[in-house]
N, C-alpha and C positions, 0 to 999 in steps of 0.2 A: 413960765407956765403957772397957771393958777391952779392951786389944789383944790379939788372938789370937797365940799363940806356937807355934814349931816346935822340937822337941828334935832336935838333929843330932849324931851320933857317927861319929867317923872309925874305920872297921873294916879299912881296908887301908893299907899303907904307901904313901907317895908317892915312894919312891925311883926308880921307872922312869916317873914322870910327866914331862911337859914343864914348863918353867919357868912357862908360863902357867897350867897346871893347879895347880901348887904355889902359885902366887899367888891362885889362886881358894879353895883350901883354907884358906890363911892369912887371906884376906879374911873367911872365915866364922868365924875365930878358933880354928881347930882346929890346934894345934901338935905334939901327939903322938898316936901311935896309942892308942885307947881313950878319947881325951878327948871329953867331952860339952859342947855348948853349947845354951843355950836363946835363940833368936833371935826377933824379931818376924816375922810372916808379911806380908812386903812383896813386891812383884814382883821387886824386885832380889835379895832372898834366894832366892826360889823359882827365879829364873833361875840363880844359882850352884849351888843344890842339883841342879837339872836337868842341868847340864853335868857334875856329879862324882857322880851318883847311884850309880854302880858301886863308889865308895869310901866311901859313907856309909850309915848306918842312920838313918831318919827316923821320928819319932813326932810326931803333931799333938796 
């Protein structure tokens, strides 16, 4: 069975974010502006994306 994936891109700077929000973005593996990561479609990942949706661009 092939796991479904989600492509996530950081589109806004995290300079004015709280430390908790910065940790969430780092947990998604996004370290720099414009960086893209392909992640597994799990409930944990979707929860992190939901919290930071205004800073991310998401493609399924």
